[in-house]
Backbone as CSV, one residue per row, in Angstrom:
resi,resn,N_x,N_y,N_z,CA_x,CA_y,CA_z,C_x,C_y,C_z
1,MET,1.340,-1.039,-0.393,0.074,-0.198,-0.046,0.834,1.303,0.074
2,ARG,0.847,2.131,-0.759,1.495,3.221,-0.829,0.147,4.469,-0.409
3,TYR,1.520,5.613,0.308,0.458,6.533,0.857,0.794,7.783,0.008
4,ASN,-0.276,8.733,-0.392,0.245,9.622,-1.026,0.333,10.912,-0.014
5,PRO,1.745,11.435,-0.102,1.821,12.393,0.982,1.055,13.598,1.156
6,GLU,0.543,14.133,-0.291,-0.635,14.785,0.312,-1.379,15.033,1.008
7,VAL,-2.014,13.234,0.963,-3.161,12.725,1.533,-2.981,12.869,3.164
8,VAL,-1.778,12.467,3.670,-1.662,12.443,4.541,-1.140,13.721,5.089
9,ALA,-0.435,14.250,5.024,-0.467,15.995,5.164,-1.837,16.696,5.407
10,THR,-2.467,16.500,4.399,-4.188,17.282,4.329,-4.994,16.728,5.779
11,ARG,-4.648,15.309,5.981,-5.199,14.873,7.200,-4.664,15.622,8.048
12,THR,-3.053,15.340,8.844,-2.455,15.779,9.887,-3.354,16.918,10.158
13,ASP,-2.587,17.982,9.145,-3.708,19.543,9.161,-4.492,19.541,9.462
14,GLN,-6.145,18.603,8.988,-7.138,18.795,9.723,-7.054,18.446,11.136
15,GLU,-6.391,17.016,10.949,-6.614,16.662,12.920,-5.840,18.072,13.773
16,THR,-4.889,18.020,13.393,-4.455,20.079,14.120,-5.301,20.835,14.301
17,SER,-6.231,21.348,13.089,-7.264,22.290,13.333,-8.412,21.678,14.234
18,ARG,-8.675,20.604,14.055,-9.778,19.988,15.105,-9.187,19.978,16.604
19,GLU,-8.120,19.431,16.773,-7.438,19.508,18.336,-7.532,21.150,18.670
20,GLU,-7.193,22.046,17.991,-7.147,23.693,17.922,-8.638,24.014,18.691
21,GLN,-9.222,23.626,17.661,-10.589,24.141,17.952,-11.611,23.408,19.035
22,LEU,-11.040,22.289,19.500,-11.443,21.916,21.158,-10.875,22.021,21.753
23,GLY,-9.444,23.113,21.570,-8.859,23.628,22.212,-9.266,24.555,22.985
24,THR,-10.106,25.347,21.893,-10.463,27.150,22.193,-12.077,26.588,23.000
25,ALA,-13.120,25.774,22.551,-14.004,25.385,22.988,-13.877,24.822,24.232
26,LEU,-12.781,24.375,24.810,-12.503,24.102,25.832,-12.559,25.386,26.729
27,SER,-11.522,26.218,26.469,-10.866,26.876,27.006,-12.166,27.998,27.431
28,SER,-12.868,28.026,26.213,-14.381,28.760,26.744,-14.750,28.555,28.096
29,LEU,-14.748,27.450,28.827,-15.709,27.113,29.401,-15.240,27.517,30.660
30,ASP,-15.474,27.706,32.064,-15.062,27.704,33.588,-14.377,26.630,33.918
31,GLN,-12.876,26.351,34.657,-12.335,25.120,35.321,-13.342,24.118,35.737
32,ARG,-14.843,24.566,36.304,-15.122,23.205,36.807,-16.027,22.225,35.959
33,SER,-16.316,23.288,34.795,-16.901,22.771,33.425,-15.813,21.724,32.840
34,ARG,-15.001,22.669,32.462,-14.289,21.932,31.326,-13.622,20.730,32.669
35,ASP,-13.208,21.059,33.635,-12.912,19.540,34.099,-13.977,18.196,33.957
36,ILE,-14.701,18.608,34.217,-16.585,17.742,34.234,-16.418,16.994,32.148
37,ILE,-16.132,17.709,31.697,-16.160,17.285,30.158,-14.585,16.518,29.807
38,GLN,-13.721,17.206,30.204,-12.388,16.977,29.940,-12.347,14.706,30.798
39,ARG,-12.858,14.996,31.830,-12.799,13.927,32.525,-13.979,12.790,31.799
40,ARG,-14.812,13.399,31.467,-16.324,12.732,31.289,-15.809,12.099,29.774
41,TRP,-15.589,12.767,28.815,-15.125,12.588,27.833,-14.223,12.461,27.005
42,LEU,-13.408,12.940,28.020,-11.337,12.755,27.317,-10.425,11.925,27.583
43,THR,-11.033,11.268,28.295,-10.079,10.031,29.212,-10.313,8.786,29.087
44,ASP,-9.537,7.993,29.616,-9.545,6.832,29.283,-10.565,6.422,30.634
45,GLU,-10.365,6.598,31.600,-11.452,5.807,32.740,-12.205,7.467,33.673
46,LYS,-13.702,7.387,32.516,-14.343,7.447,32.764,-15.272,7.684,34.407
47,PRO,-15.567,9.012,35.279,-16.082,8.707,36.175,-17.694,8.913,35.929
48,THR,-17.910,8.027,37.058,-19.367,8.731,37.021,-20.042,9.999,37.441
49,LEU,-21.955,10.466,36.989,-21.825,11.511,37.813,-21.859,11.085,39.229
50,HIS,-22.084,10.620,40.264,-22.334,10.193,41.173,-20.940,10.479,41.845
51,GLU,-19.487,9.930,41.189,-18.231,10.140,41.546,-17.778,11.508,41.873
52,LEU,-18.057,12.232,40.206,-17.960,13.813,40.066,-18.517,14.552,41.244
53,ALA,-20.080,13.664,41.337,-20.762,14.504,42.516,-20.108,14.901,43.536
54,ASP,-19.467,13.701,43.797,-19.644,13.483,45.551,-17.697,14.551,45.521
55,GLU,-16.785,14.018,44.444,-15.765,15.010,44.763,-16.053,16.776,44.668
56,TYR,-16.899,17.018,44.165,-17.405,18.123,44.059,-18.145,19.100,44.715
57,GLY,-19.694,18.222,45.706,-20.136,18.391,46.928,-20.947,18.762,46.652
58,ILE,-22.078,18.206,45.241,-22.802,18.822,44.252,-23.513,17.183,44.194
59,SER,-24.971,17.848,43.616,-25.667,16.315,43.787,-25.197,15.917,42.092
60,ALA,-26.011,14.572,41.399,-25.220,14.206,40.264,-26.436,14.604,38.758
61,GLU,-27.205,15.187,39.715,-28.374,16.233,38.370,-27.412,17.194,38.335
62,ARG,-26.904,17.805,39.521,-26.227,19.265,39.128,-25.105,18.869,38.012
63,VAL,-24.528,17.660,38.465,-23.106,17.397,37.360,-24.080,17.039,36.044
64,ARG,-24.681,16.781,35.839,-25.475,15.812,34.396,-25.776,17.381,33.764
65,GLN,-26.587,18.734,34.535,-27.089,19.505,33.953,-25.631,20.779,33.527
66,ILE,-24.266,20.599,34.678,-23.467,21.201,34.166,-22.915,20.932,32.562
67,GLU,-22.779,19.351,32.601,-21.788,18.604,31.645,-23.000,19.106,30.222
68,ALA,-24.020,18.892,30.270,-25.372,19.431,29.115,-24.663,21.040,28.993
69,LYS,-24.324,21.579,29.538,-24.605,23.106,29.381,-22.832,23.421,28.853
70,ALA,-22.448,22.772,29.590,-21.169,22.562,28.655,-20.589,22.175,27.407
71,LEU,-21.469,21.229,26.968,-21.514,20.816,26.021,-22.418,21.529,24.824
72,THR,-23.304,22.065,25.057,-24.062,22.988,24.232,-23.287,24.518,23.802
73,VAL,-22.382,24.684,24.682,-21.399,25.752,24.728,-20.580,25.183,23.754
74,MET,-20.277,24.615,24.308,-18.553,24.073,22.998,-19.338,23.873,21.432
75,LYS,-20.794,22.883,21.562,-21.371,23.114,20.106,-21.476,24.769,19.248
76,ASN,-21.720,25.442,19.963,-21.953,26.452,19.377,-20.613,27.276,19.331
77,LYS,-19.356,27.228,19.934,-18.453,27.587,19.681,-17.819,26.700,18.630
78,LEU,-17.802,25.776,18.801,-17.415,25.196,17.310,-18.158,25.126,15.955
79,MET,-19.327,25.458,16.154,-20.066,25.843,14.702,-20.640,27.286,14.235
80,ALA,-19.983,28.285,15.031,-19.151,29.433,15.015,-18.585,29.355,14.034
């Protein structure tokens, strides 16, 4: 199988661009929201809502609300 250098370069550029966009979207969140998103979506070991709730001293429902709002903010940032 032969690799086309232009295709490889384009894919690398696209991946870099997506990573930068994700970083920008994450940086638009407050620290707690960013931590929840990173830990629930961007790590191998994903804590449950209840585990995060215990750490933050809030309810699991509140963690879910924070996560949902953060995902909406990030989606809007990425779609802009």
